[in-house]
C-alpha positions as a Markdown table, in Angstrom:
| # | Residue | x | y | z |
|---|---|---|---|---|
| 1 | Met | 11.4 | 45.7 | 0.4 |
| 2 | Asp | 15.0 | 45.2 | 1.6 |
| 3 | Trp | 17.2 | 47.9 | -0.1 |
| 4 | Phe | 19.9 | 45.3 | -0.9 |
| 5 | Thr | 17.8 | 42.6 | -2.7 |
| 6 | Ala | 15.2 | 42.4 | -5.4 |
| 7 | Ser | 12.9 | 39.4 | -4.8 |
| 8 | Glu | 11.1 | 40.0 | -8.1 |
| 9 | Tyr | 14.1 | 38.5 | -9.9 |
| 10 | Trp | 14.0 | 35.3 | -7.9 |
| 11 | Trp | 12.8 | 33.1 | -10.9 |
| 12 | Ser | 15.0 | 34.9 | -13.5 |
| 13 | Arg | 18.0 | 34.2 | -11.2 |
| 14 | Leu | 17.0 | 30.5 | -11.0 |
| 15 | Val | 16.8 | 30.2 | -14.8 |
| 16 | Phe | 20.0 | 32.2 | -15.3 |
| 17 | Gln | 22.0 | 30.1 | -12.9 |
| 18 | Arg | 20.9 | 26.7 | -14.4 |
| 19 | Ala | 21.4 | 27.9 | -18.0 |
| 20 | Leu | 24.9 | 29.3 | -17.1 |
| 21 | Ala | 25.8 | 25.9 | -15.6 |
| 22 | Val | 24.8 | 24.2 | -18.8 |
| 23 | Leu | 27.2 | 26.5 | -20.7 |
| 24 | Tyr | 30.0 | 25.7 | -18.2 |
| 25 | Leu | 29.3 | 22.0 | -18.9 |
| 26 | Val | 29.7 | 22.5 | -22.6 |
| 27 | Ala | 32.9 | 24.5 | -22.2 |
| 28 | Phe | 34.5 | 21.9 | -19.8 |
| 29 | Leu | 33.4 | 19.0 | -22.0 |
| 30 | Ala | 35.0 | 20.7 | -25.1 |
| 31 | Ala | 38.2 | 21.2 | -23.1 |
| 32 | Ala | 38.3 | 17.6 | -21.9 |
| 33 | Val | 37.7 | 16.1 | -25.3 |
| 34 | Gln | 40.0 | 18.4 | -27.3 |
| 35 | Phe | 42.9 | 19.5 | -25.1 |
| 36 | Arg | 45.4 | 16.7 | -25.7 |
| 37 | Ala | 45.9 | 17.4 | -29.4 |
| 38 | Leu | 45.7 | 21.2 | -29.0 |
| 39 | Ile | 47.6 | 22.1 | -25.8 |
| 40 | Gly | 48.6 | 18.8 | -24.2 |
| 41 | Glu | 52.1 | 17.6 | -23.6 |
| 42 | Arg | 52.4 | 16.5 | -27.2 |
| 43 | Gly | 49.9 | 19.0 | -28.5 |
| 44 | Met | 50.4 | 21.6 | -31.2 |
| 45 | Leu | 50.9 | 24.3 | -28.6 |
| 46 | Pro | 52.0 | 22.5 | -25.5 |
| 47 | Val | 51.1 | 24.1 | -22.1 |
| 48 | Pro | 54.5 | 23.3 | -20.5 |
| 49 | Arg | 56.3 | 25.2 | -23.2 |
| 50 | Phe | 53.9 | 28.2 | -22.8 |
| 51 | Val | 54.0 | 28.5 | -19.0 |
| 52 | Ala | 57.7 | 28.3 | -19.0 |
| 53 | Arg | 57.7 | 31.8 | -20.6 |
| 54 | Leu | 55.2 | 33.5 | -18.3 |
| 55 | Arg | 55.1 | 34.5 | -14.7 |
| 56 | Phe | 52.0 | 33.5 | -12.7 |
| 57 | Arg | 50.7 | 37.0 | -12.4 |
| 58 | Gln | 50.7 | 37.3 | -16.2 |
| 59 | Ala | 48.4 | 34.3 | -16.6 |
| 60 | Pro | 47.1 | 33.0 | -13.3 |
| 61 | Ser | 46.4 | 29.3 | -13.6 |
| 62 | Leu | 46.6 | 26.1 | -11.7 |
| 63 | Phe | 48.7 | 24.8 | -14.5 |
| 64 | Gln | 51.4 | 27.3 | -13.7 |
| 65 | Leu | 51.9 | 25.4 | -10.5 |
| 66 | His | 51.8 | 21.9 | -12.1 |
| 67 | Tyr | 51.0 | 20.4 | -15.5 |
| 68 | Ser | 50.4 | 17.0 | -16.8 |
| 69 | Asp | 47.8 | 15.7 | -19.3 |
| 70 | Arg | 46.3 | 13.6 | -16.5 |
| 71 | Phe | 46.0 | 16.7 | -14.2 |
| 72 | Phe | 44.4 | 18.8 | -17.0 |
| 73 | Ala | 41.9 | 16.0 | -17.7 |
| 74 | Ala | 41.1 | 15.7 | -14.0 |
| 75 | Cys | 40.4 | 19.5 | -13.8 |
| 76 | Ala | 38.3 | 19.5 | -17.0 |
| 77 | Trp | 36.2 | 16.5 | -15.9 |
| 78 | Ala | 35.9 | 18.0 | -12.4 |
| 79 | Gly | 34.5 | 21.1 | -14.1 |
| 80 | Cys | 32.0 | 18.9 | -15.8 |
| 81 | Ala | 31.0 | 17.3 | -12.6 |
| 82 | Val | 30.6 | 20.6 | -10.7 |
| 83 | Ser | 28.6 | 22.0 | -13.7 |
| 84 | Val | 26.2 | 19.0 | -13.5 |
| 85 | Ala | 25.8 | 19.6 | -9.8 |
| 86 | Leu | 24.9 | 23.2 | -10.4 |
| 87 | Ile | 22.5 | 22.3 | -13.1 |
| 88 | Ala | 20.8 | 20.0 | -10.6 |
| 89 | Gly | 20.6 | 22.9 | -8.1 |
| 90 | Ala | 23.2 | 21.6 | -5.6 |
| 91 | Asp | 24.1 | 25.2 | -4.7 |
| 92 | Ser | 20.5 | 25.7 | -3.3 |
| 93 | Leu | 20.9 | 22.8 | -0.9 |
| 94 | Leu | 24.0 | 24.3 | 0.7 |
| 95 | Pro | 24.5 | 27.2 | 3.1 |
| 96 | Leu | 25.0 | 30.6 | 1.3 |
| 97 | Trp | 28.8 | 30.6 | 1.7 |
| 98 | Ala | 29.1 | 27.0 | 0.5 |
| 99 | Gly | 26.9 | 27.7 | -2.5 |
| 100 | Met | 29.2 | 30.6 | -3.4 |
| 101 | Val | 32.2 | 28.4 | -3.1 |
| 102 | Leu | 30.6 | 25.8 | -5.4 |
| 103 | Trp | 30.1 | 28.5 | -8.1 |
| 104 | Phe | 33.7 | 29.7 | -7.5 |
| 105 | Val | 35.2 | 26.3 | -8.4 |
| 106 | Pro | 34.2 | 26.2 | -12.1 |
| 107 | Trp | 35.3 | 29.8 | -12.5 |
| 108 | Val | 38.8 | 29.0 | -11.1 |
| 109 | Leu | 39.1 | 25.9 | -13.2 |
| 110 | Tyr | 38.0 | 27.5 | -16.5 |
| 111 | Leu | 40.2 | 30.6 | -15.8 |
| 112 | Ser | 43.1 | 28.2 | -15.4 |
| 113 | Ile | 42.3 | 26.6 | -18.8 |
| 114 | Val | 41.8 | 29.9 | -20.7 |
| 115 | Asn | 45.0 | 31.4 | -19.4 |
| 116 | Val | 47.1 | 28.6 | -20.8 |
| 117 | Gly | 44.9 | 27.9 | -23.9 |
| 118 | Gln | 46.8 | 30.4 | -26.1 |
| 119 | Thr | 45.3 | 31.0 | -29.6 |
| 120 | Trp | 42.9 | 28.1 | -29.2 |
| 121 | Tyr | 41.2 | 30.1 | -26.4 |
| 122 | Ser | 41.5 | 33.6 | -27.8 |
| 123 | Phe | 37.8 | 34.0 | -28.5 |
| 124 | Gly | 35.6 | 36.7 | -26.9 |
| 125 | Trp | 33.2 | 34.2 | -25.5 |
| 126 | Glu | 35.9 | 32.7 | -23.3 |
| 127 | Ser | 36.3 | 36.0 | -21.4 |
| 128 | Leu | 32.6 | 36.5 | -21.5 |
| 129 | Leu | 31.9 | 33.1 | -19.8 |
| 130 | Leu | 34.5 | 34.0 | -17.1 |
| 131 | Glu | 33.2 | 37.5 | -16.5 |
| 132 | Val | 29.6 | 36.2 | -16.2 |
| 133 | Gly | 30.7 | 33.2 | -14.1 |
| 134 | Phe | 32.5 | 35.5 | -11.7 |
| 135 | Leu | 29.4 | 37.5 | -11.0 |
| 136 | Ala | 27.3 | 34.3 | -10.6 |
| 137 | Val | 29.4 | 33.6 | -7.5 |
| 138 | Phe | 27.8 | 36.5 | -5.8 |
| 139 | Leu | 24.2 | 36.1 | -7.0 |
| 140 | Gly | 23.2 | 34.0 | -4.0 |
| 141 | Asn | 21.1 | 30.9 | -3.6 |
| 142 | Asp | 17.8 | 30.0 | -2.0 |
| 143 | Glu | 18.8 | 31.5 | 1.3 |
| 144 | Val | 18.7 | 35.1 | 0.0 |
| 145 | Ala | 16.9 | 37.1 | -2.7 |
| 146 | Pro | 19.0 | 38.3 | -5.6 |
| 147 | Pro | 21.2 | 41.3 | -4.8 |
| 148 | Val | 20.1 | 44.4 | -6.8 |
| 149 | Val | 23.7 | 45.4 | -7.5 |
| 150 | Val | 24.6 | 42.0 | -9.1 |
| 151 | Val | 21.4 | 42.1 | -11.2 |
| 152 | Phe | 22.5 | 45.4 | -12.6 |
| 153 | Leu | 26.1 | 44.4 | -13.1 |
| 154 | Leu | 24.9 | 41.5 | -15.2 |
| 155 | Arg | 23.0 | 44.1 | -17.3 |
| 156 | Trp | 26.1 | 46.1 | -17.5 |
| 157 | Ile | 27.9 | 43.1 | -19.1 |
| 158 | Leu | 25.0 | 42.7 | -21.5 |
| 159 | Phe | 25.1 | 46.4 | -22.4 |
| 160 | Arg | 28.8 | 46.2 | -23.2 |
| 161 | Val | 28.4 | 43.0 | -25.3 |
| 162 | Glu | 25.6 | 44.5 | -27.5 |
| 163 | Phe | 26.7 | 48.1 | -27.6 |
| 164 | Gly | 30.3 | 47.3 | -28.1 |
| 165 | Ala | 29.4 | 45.0 | -31.0 |
| 166 | Gly | 27.2 | 47.7 | -32.5 |
| 167 | Leu | 29.9 | 50.3 | -32.3 |
| 168 | Ile | 32.6 | 48.1 | -33.9 |
| 169 | Lys | 30.3 | 47.5 | -36.8 |
| 170 | Met | 29.5 | 51.1 | -37.4 |
| 171 | Arg | 33.2 | 52.1 | -37.1 |
| 172 | Gly | 34.5 | 49.1 | -39.1 |
| 173 | Asp | 33.3 | 47.8 | -42.4 |
| 174 | Ala | 31.3 | 50.3 | -44.6 |
| 175 | Cys | 28.9 | 47.5 | -45.5 |
| 176 | Trp | 27.4 | 47.8 | -42.0 |
| 177 | Arg | 26.6 | 51.4 | -42.7 |
| 178 | Lys | 25.3 | 50.6 | -46.2 |
| 179 | Leu | 23.2 | 47.7 | -44.8 |
| 180 | Thr | 24.9 | 45.3 | -47.3 |
| 181 | Cys | 27.0 | 43.1 | -45.0 |
| 182 | Leu | 24.5 | 40.2 | -44.9 |
| 183 | Asp | 24.8 | 39.9 | -48.7 |
| 184 | His | 28.1 | 38.1 | -47.8 |
| 185 | His | 28.2 | 37.2 | -44.1 |
| 186 | His | 26.1 | 34.0 | -44.2 |
| 187 | Glu | 28.4 | 32.6 | -46.8 |
| 188 | Thr | 31.7 | 33.8 | -45.4 |
| 189 | Gln | 31.1 | 33.4 | -41.6 |
| 190 | Pro | 33.6 | 31.1 | -39.8 |
| 191 | Met | 31.3 | 28.0 | -39.5 |
| 192 | Pro | 28.0 | 28.0 | -41.4 |
| 193 | Gly | 25.1 | 26.1 | -39.9 |
| 194 | Pro | 22.5 | 23.9 | -41.5 |
| 195 | Leu | 20.3 | 26.9 | -42.3 |
| 196 | Ser | 23.0 | 29.3 | -43.4 |
| 197 | Trp | 22.6 | 28.4 | -47.1 |
| 198 | Phe | 18.9 | 29.4 | -46.9 |
| 199 | Phe | 19.6 | 32.6 | -45.0 |
| 200 | His | 22.1 | 33.6 | -47.7 |
| 201 | His | 19.5 | 33.2 | -50.4 |
| 202 | Leu | 16.9 | 35.4 | -48.7 |
| 203 | Pro | 15.9 | 38.4 | -50.8 |
| 204 | Arg | 18.4 | 41.2 | -50.5 |
| 205 | Pro | 15.9 | 43.7 | -49.2 |
| 206 | Leu | 15.3 | 41.4 | -46.3 |
| 207 | His | 19.1 | 41.4 | -45.7 |
| 208 | Arg | 18.8 | 45.2 | -45.4 |
| 209 | Val | 16.1 | 44.8 | -42.8 |
| 210 | Glu | 18.1 | 42.3 | -40.9 |
| 211 | Val | 21.1 | 44.7 | -40.7 |
| 212 | Ala | 19.0 | 47.7 | -39.7 |
| 213 | Ala | 17.2 | 45.7 | -37.0 |
| 214 | Asn | 20.6 | 44.6 | -35.7 |
| 215 | His | 21.7 | 48.2 | -35.4 |
| 216 | Val | 18.6 | 49.1 | -33.5 |
| 217 | Thr | 19.0 | 46.1 | -31.1 |
| 218 | Gln | 22.7 | 46.8 | -30.5 |
| 219 | Leu | 22.9 | 50.6 | -30.5 |
| 220 | Ala | 19.6 | 51.7 | -29.0 |
| 221 | Val | 17.9 | 48.9 | -27.1 |
| 222 | Pro | 20.8 | 48.3 | -24.6 |
| 223 | Phe | 20.1 | 51.7 | -23.0 |
| 224 | Leu | 16.6 | 50.4 | -22.1 |
| 225 | Leu | 18.1 | 47.7 | -19.9 |
| 226 | Phe | 18.5 | 50.3 | -17.2 |
| 227 | Thr | 14.9 | 51.7 | -17.3 |
| 228 | Pro | 12.1 | 50.5 | -15.0 |
| 229 | Gln | 10.1 | 47.4 | -15.7 |
| 230 | Pro | 8.4 | 46.3 | -17.9 |
| 231 | Ile | 10.6 | 48.3 | -20.4 |
| 232 | Ala | 13.7 | 46.5 | -19.3 |
| 233 | Thr | 12.0 | 43.1 | -19.8 |
| 234 | Ala | 10.9 | 44.2 | -23.3 |
| 235 | Ala | 14.4 | 45.2 | -24.2 |
| 236 | Ala | 15.9 | 42.0 | -23.0 |
| 237 | Ser | 13.2 | 40.0 | -24.8 |
| 238 | Leu | 14.1 | 41.7 | -28.0 |
| 239 | Met | 17.7 | 40.9 | -27.5 |
| 240 | Ile | 16.8 | 37.2 | -27.0 |
| 241 | Val | 14.8 | 37.1 | -30.2 |
| 242 | Thr | 17.7 | 38.6 | -32.1 |
| 243 | Gln | 20.1 | 36.2 | -30.6 |
| 244 | Leu | 17.9 | 33.2 | -31.5 |
| 245 | Trp | 17.9 | 34.5 | -35.1 |
| 246 | Leu | 21.7 | 34.3 | -35.0 |
| 247 | Val | 21.6 | 30.8 | -33.5 |
| 248 | Leu | 19.6 | 29.7 | -36.5 |
| 249 | Ser | 21.9 | 31.3 | -39.0 |
| 250 | Gly | 25.3 | 30.1 | -37.9 |
| 251 | Asn | 27.6 | 28.2 | -35.5 |
| 252 | Phe | 29.1 | 30.8 | -33.0 |
| 253 | Ala | 29.9 | 28.4 | -30.1 |
| 254 | Trp | 28.2 | 29.7 | -27.0 |
| 255 | Leu | 28.4 | 33.4 | -27.8 |
| 256 | Asn | 24.7 | 33.7 | -28.7 |
| 257 | Trp | 23.6 | 31.4 | -25.9 |
| 258 | Ile | 25.5 | 33.2 | -23.1 |
| 259 | Thr | 24.1 | 36.5 | -24.4 |
| 260 | Ile | 20.6 | 35.0 | -24.2 |
| 261 | Val | 21.4 | 33.8 | -20.6 |
| 262 | Leu | 22.5 | 37.3 | -19.7 |
| 263 | Ala | 19.3 | 38.7 | -21.1 |
| 264 | Val | 17.3 | 36.3 | -19.0 |
| 265 | Ser | 18.8 | 37.9 | -15.9 |
| 266 | Ala | 17.1 | 41.1 | -16.9 |
| 267 | Leu | 13.6 | 39.6 | -17.3 |
| 268 | Arg | 11.0 | 39.9 | -14.7 |
| 269 | Leu | 9.4 | 36.5 | -14.8 |
| 270 | Pro | 6.0 | 35.8 | -13.3 |
| 271 | Gly | 5.8 | 34.0 | -9.9 |
| 272 | Asp | 6.2 | 34.9 | -6.3 |
| 273 | Ala | 9.4 | 34.4 | -4.5 |
| 274 | Pro | 9.4 | 32.3 | -1.3 |
| 275 | Pro | 9.9 | 34.2 | 1.9 |
| 276 | Val | 13.5 | 34.3 | 3.0 |
| 277 | Pro | 15.3 | 36.2 | 5.8 |
| 278 | Gly | 17.4 | 39.3 | 5.0 |
| 279 | Pro | 21.0 | 38.8 | 3.8 |
| 280 | Pro | 23.8 | 38.5 | 6.3 |
| 281 | Leu | 26.0 | 41.5 | 6.8 |
| 282 | Trp | 29.1 | 39.8 | 5.6 |
| 283 | Tyr | 27.3 | 39.0 | 2.3 |
| 284 | Glu | 26.3 | 42.6 | 1.8 |
| 285 | Val | 29.8 | 43.9 | 2.5 |
| 286 | Leu | 31.3 | 41.3 | 0.1 |
| 287 | Val | 28.9 | 42.0 | -2.7 |
| 288 | Leu | 29.3 | 45.8 | -2.5 |
| 289 | Ala | 33.1 | 45.5 | -2.4 |
| 290 | Val | 33.0 | 43.3 | -5.5 |
| 291 | Ala | 30.7 | 45.8 | -7.2 |
| 292 | Val | 33.1 | 48.7 | -6.4 |
| 293 | Leu | 36.0 | 46.7 | -7.8 |
| 294 | Leu | 34.2 | 45.8 | -11.1 |
| 295 | Leu | 32.9 | 49.3 | -11.6 |
| 296 | Gly | 36.4 | 50.6 | -11.1 |
| 297 | Leu | 37.8 | 48.2 | -13.6 |
| 298 | Ser | 35.2 | 49.2 | -16.1 |
| 299 | His | 36.9 | 52.4 | -17.1 |
| 300 | Arg | 39.1 | 50.6 | -19.7 |
| 301 | Pro | 36.3 | 49.0 | -21.6 |
| 302 | Val | 34.4 | 52.3 | -21.5 |
| 303 | Arg | 37.4 | 54.2 | -22.9 |
| 304 | Asn | 37.8 | 51.5 | -25.5 |
| 305 | Met | 34.1 | 51.8 | -26.6 |
| 306 | Leu | 34.4 | 55.6 | -26.8 |
| 307 | Ser | 37.7 | 55.4 | -28.8 |
| 308 | Arg | 37.8 | 55.7 | -32.5 |
| 309 | Arg | 40.4 | 52.9 | -32.4 |
| 310 | Gln | 38.0 | 50.6 | -30.6 |
| 311 | Val | 39.3 | 47.0 | -30.4 |
| 312 | Met | 37.2 | 43.8 | -30.2 |
| 313 | Asn | 37.4 | 41.0 | -27.6 |
| 314 | Arg | 40.1 | 42.3 | -25.3 |
| 315 | Ser | 40.8 | 41.4 | -21.7 |
| 316 | Phe | 42.2 | 44.2 | -19.6 |
| 317 | Asp | 43.2 | 42.1 | -16.6 |
| 318 | Pro | 44.6 | 38.5 | -16.3 |
| 319 | Leu | 41.5 | 37.4 | -14.3 |
| 320 | His | 39.1 | 38.4 | -17.2 |
| 321 | Leu | 36.9 | 40.3 | -14.7 |
| 322 | Val | 35.8 | 43.2 | -17.0 |
| 323 | Asn | 36.4 | 42.9 | -20.8 |
| 324 | Thr | 35.5 | 44.4 | -24.1 |
| 325 | Tyr | 33.5 | 42.6 | -26.7 |
| 326 | Gly | 32.5 | 42.8 | -30.4 |
| 327 | Ala | 32.2 | 40.7 | -33.5 |
| 328 | Phe | 32.6 | 41.1 | -37.2 |
| 329 | Gly | 33.9 | 44.6 | -37.4 |
| 330 | Thr | 34.8 | 43.6 | -40.9 |
| 331 | Val | 33.0 | 41.1 | -43.1 |
| 332 | Ser | 34.8 | 38.9 | -45.7 |
| 333 | Arg | 33.5 | 39.1 | -49.3 |
| 334 | Leu | 35.1 | 35.8 | -50.3 |
| 335 | Arg | 35.3 | 32.5 | -48.6 |
| 336 | His | 38.6 | 30.6 | -48.8 |
| 337 | Glu | 39.1 | 27.2 | -47.2 |
| 338 | Val | 42.3 | 25.2 | -46.6 |
| 339 | Val | 41.9 | 21.7 | -47.9 |
| 340 | Ile | 44.4 | 19.2 | -46.4 |
| 341 | Glu | 45.3 | 16.1 | -48.4 |
| 342 | Gly | 47.7 | 13.1 | -48.0 |
| 343 | Thr | 49.1 | 10.5 | -50.3 |
| 344 | His | 51.0 | 7.1 | -49.9 |
| 345 | Asp | 53.1 | 7.7 | -53.0 |
| 346 | Ala | 56.8 | 7.7 | -52.5 |
| 347 | Val | 57.2 | 10.6 | -55.0 |
| 348 | Pro | 54.3 | 12.9 | -54.9 |
| 349 | Arg | 53.0 | 14.3 | -58.1 |
| 350 | Glu | 49.9 | 16.2 | -59.2 |
| 351 | Asp | 48.4 | 12.9 | -60.6 |
| 352 | Ser | 49.1 | 11.1 | -57.3 |
| 353 | Glu | 46.2 | 9.7 | -55.3 |
| 354 | Trp | 45.6 | 12.6 | -53.0 |
| 355 | Arg | 43.1 | 11.8 | -50.3 |
| 356 | Glu | 41.3 | 14.6 | -48.5 |
| 357 | Tyr | 40.9 | 14.9 | -44.7 |
| 358 | Glu | 37.4 | 15.8 | -43.6 |
| 359 | Phe | 36.7 | 18.2 | -40.7 |
| 360 | Lys | 33.7 | 18.0 | -38.5 |
| 361 | Gly | 32.4 | 21.5 | -39.0 |
| 362 | Lys | 34.3 | 23.5 | -41.5 |
| 363 | Pro | 33.3 | 23.2 | -45.2 |
| 364 | Gly | 35.1 | 20.5 | -47.2 |
| 365 | Asp | 33.2 | 18.1 | -49.5 |
| 366 | Pro | 30.9 | 20.4 | -51.5 |
| 367 | Arg | 28.1 | 17.9 | -51.2 |
| 368 | Arg | 28.3 | 17.7 | -47.4 |
| 369 | Trp | 25.7 | 19.9 | -45.7 |
| 370 | Pro | 26.8 | 21.9 | -42.6 |
| 371 | Arg | 25.7 | 20.6 | -39.2 |
| 372 | Gln | 24.7 | 22.4 | -36.1 |
| 373 | Phe | 27.5 | 22.2 | -33.4 |
| 374 | Ala | 26.9 | 25.4 | -31.3 |
| 375 | Pro | 27.1 | 25.9 | -28.4 |
| 376 | Tyr | 29.8 | 23.2 | -28.6 |
| 377 | His | 33.1 | 24.8 | -29.8 |
| 378 | Leu | 35.2 | 23.0 | -32.5 |
| 379 | Arg | 38.4 | 24.9 | -31.9 |
| 380 | Leu | 40.5 | 23.4 | -34.7 |
| 381 | Asp | 37.7 | 24.1 | -37.3 |
| 382 | Trp | 37.5 | 27.7 | -36.2 |
| 383 | Leu | 41.2 | 28.3 | -36.4 |
| 384 | Met | 41.2 | 26.7 | -39.9 |
| 385 | Trp | 38.9 | 29.5 | -41.0 |
| 386 | Phe | 41.5 | 32.1 | -39.7 |
| 387 | Ala | 44.3 | 30.1 | -41.4 |
| 388 | Ala | 42.5 | 30.5 | -44.7 |
| 389 | Leu | 42.4 | 34.3 | -44.2 |
| 390 | Ser | 46.1 | 34.4 | -43.8 |
| 391 | Pro | 48.9 | 31.9 | -43.1 |
| 392 | Ala | 50.1 | 34.3 | -40.4 |
| 393 | Tyr | 47.2 | 33.3 | -38.2 |
| 394 | Ala | 48.3 | 29.6 | -38.4 |
| 395 | Gly | 52.1 | 30.2 | -38.1 |
| 396 | Ala | 52.3 | 28.9 | -34.6 |
| 397 | Trp | 50.4 | 25.6 | -35.0 |
| 398 | Phe | 49.9 | 24.6 | -38.7 |
| 399 | Ser | 53.2 | 22.8 | -39.2 |
| 400 | Ala | 52.6 | 20.9 | -36.0 |
| 401 | Leu | 49.1 | 19.9 | -37.3 |
| 402 | Val | 50.7 | 18.5 | -40.5 |
| 403 | Glu | 53.3 | 16.7 | -38.5 |
| 404 | Arg | 50.6 | 15.0 | -36.4 |
| 405 | Leu | 48.7 | 14.0 | -39.5 |
| 406 | Leu | 51.9 | 12.4 | -40.9 |
| 407 | Glu | 52.2 | 10.4 | -37.7 |
| 408 | Asn | 48.5 | 9.4 | -37.7 |
| 409 | Asp | 48.4 | 10.9 | -34.2 |
| 410 | Arg | 45.3 | 9.4 | -32.5 |
| 411 | Asp | 44.4 | 12.5 | -30.5 |
| 412 | Thr | 44.6 | 14.8 | -33.5 |
| 413 | Leu | 42.6 | 12.5 | -35.7 |
| 414 | Arg | 39.8 | 12.6 | -33.1 |
| 415 | Leu | 39.4 | 16.3 | -33.9 |
| 416 | Leu | 38.5 | 15.4 | -37.5 |
| 417 | Arg | 35.4 | 13.9 | -38.9 |
| 418 | Arg | 37.3 | 11.3 | -41.0 |
| 419 | Ser | 40.9 | 10.4 | -41.9 |
| 420 | Pro | 41.4 | 8.9 | -45.3 |
| 421 | Phe | 44.2 | 6.7 | -44.0 |
| 422 | Pro | 44.0 | 3.6 | -41.7 |
| 423 | Pro | 45.7 | 3.8 | -38.3 |
| 424 | Asp | 48.5 | 1.5 | -39.3 |
| 425 | Ala | 49.3 | 3.2 | -42.7 |
| 426 | Pro | 49.9 | 7.0 | -42.3 |
| 427 | Pro | 50.5 | 9.1 | -45.4 |
| 428 | Arg | 54.0 | 9.6 | -46.7 |
| 429 | Tyr | 53.2 | 13.2 | -47.7 |
| 430 | Val | 50.7 | 15.8 | -46.7 |
| 431 | Arg | 49.9 | 19.0 | -48.6 |
| 432 | Ala | 47.4 | 21.8 | -48.3 |
| 433 | Arg | 45.6 | 23.8 | -51.0 |
| 434 | Leu | 43.5 | 26.9 | -50.9 |
| 435 | Phe | 40.1 | 26.9 | -52.5 |
| 436 | Arg | 37.4 | 29.5 | -52.9 |
| 437 | Tyr | 34.0 | 28.3 | -51.7 |
| 438 | Glu | 30.7 | 29.7 | -52.8 |
| 439 | Tyr | 27.1 | 28.7 | -52.1 |
| 440 | Thr | 25.4 | 27.0 | -55.0 |
| 441 | Ser | 22.2 | 28.4 | -56.5 |
| 442 | Trp | 18.8 | 26.8 | -56.0 |
| 443 | Arg | 19.1 | 25.3 | -59.5 |
| 444 | Glu | 22.6 | 23.8 | -58.8 |
| 445 | Leu | 21.3 | 22.4 | -55.5 |
| 446 | Arg | 18.5 | 20.6 | -57.2 |
| 447 | Glu | 20.7 | 19.3 | -60.0 |
| 448 | Thr | 23.8 | 18.3 | -58.0 |
| 449 | Gly | 22.8 | 18.1 | -54.4 |
| 450 | Ala | 25.8 | 20.2 | -53.5 |
| 451 | Cys | 25.5 | 23.2 | -51.3 |
| 452 | Trp | 29.0 | 24.5 | -52.2 |
| 453 | Arg | 31.0 | 24.9 | -55.4 |
| 454 | Arg | 34.7 | 25.3 | -55.0 |
| 455 | Thr | 37.5 | 26.7 | -57.2 |
| 456 | Tyr | 41.2 | 26.0 | -56.8 |
| 457 | Val | 43.1 | 29.2 | -55.9 |
| 458 | Arg | 46.7 | 28.3 | -55.1 |
| 459 | Glu | 49.0 | 26.0 | -53.1 |
| 460 | Tyr | 49.0 | 26.7 | -49.4 |
| 461 | Leu | 51.6 | 24.1 | -48.3 |
| 462 | Pro | 53.7 | 22.1 | -50.7 |
| 463 | Pro | 53.9 | 18.3 | -50.3 |
| 464 | Thr | 55.6 | 17.7 | -46.9 |
| 465 | Arg | 56.9 | 14.5 | -45.4 |
| 466 | Leu | 57.6 | 13.7 | -41.8 |
| 467 | Ala | 61.3 | 14.5 | -42.0 |
| 468 | Gly | 60.3 | 18.0 | -42.8 |
| 469 | Val | 61.6 | 18.0 | -46.4 |
| 470 | Ala | 59.1 | 19.8 | -48.7 |
| 471 | Gln | 58.9 | 19.1 | -52.4 |
| 472 | Arg | 57.0 | 21.1 | -54.8 |
| 473 | Ser | 55.0 | 19.2 | -57.4 |
């Protein structure tokens, strides 16, 4: 066998590439649909204002060179088109160099989006998609067998995703060490899914088993990825099963799905690879040079994992080539939600007719059952969860959101499930209130049909009108 390639991973490469292209498509589609209200020229955090404060090398992006909403839309939809082409296998119909260029295009486009996305794109799975997408450029097409070094670099990413998440849990919240975090997590996670209510009501001993199994999968199993087959395949398969369990229990955008895709790259799938010639010299040199670069950049994530002050989801370079990951180092015990309401009354009072805005994914009406959105990412809904944790998380954009609601801004309303006001009659005042949300019991569900019960906590934002004058009721 050629020292440089591993033909036994031919079919796992094929599945990996097509699945990664699907995730690219989801990411670009979300960007195309949501960007105007979030980071557009009249968005809550406009890109032009952001790039004016940064040099290109701080956040490399096509939008540092030029920005308009039309140009951003063209880039996002172009990313969708290239992703569809990759799903269809267009890279395999091209020469090796051209196939690599085709994979490079969505990476550049999505890097450009993430680097100007600000807080809306501050999630770990953005960097993870970029890191994995960069390696996919060098994985080859039907002209060559998969390079061994790239196969193992993909496992290195998977190792850091799982092991980093395991370490941050053990170092963070004591409930992970006591095996009690899942007594709360299914109820307090950012965006529950349609089965989360049922997961929350599983017997507590089973929750202990879930947490213990998670520790094994994240702290022990990742080391088996670097062992010979079929042990590595067994380890990756166990990770896939664990991630599918998480898919069923919540809405975590494409975090679980890209972890599954990474695990697929470590599987040794049955089937013979077609005969192909050896890789060209230029390809070997390029792949090995990239491998040396990425291993050199890995020292910061490794130091972070070994540090007692480990941080989650950090990029150490503006190209997001090698990053550190982790999730839920702490678990909330209580769930708070910000409920936004508006009224037509000229003088707002507590007994005014306050109408509630409904979001697509985040809890609102206690009787409305959560839906499955992942791998699609509802960015505003996720940030509303952080806003409920502390107003500081929403300081940069919440007032702009309220202003857009007072204007009945069409792009902003498209991010919502329903506005209680017709397009030609915006509210005179908007307010926000903080509620505590708890899952109902089996009995309450049967009697009321509600999956949530909520309790008023305090005022979050007093009644505010478009002129910016706030009045307390």
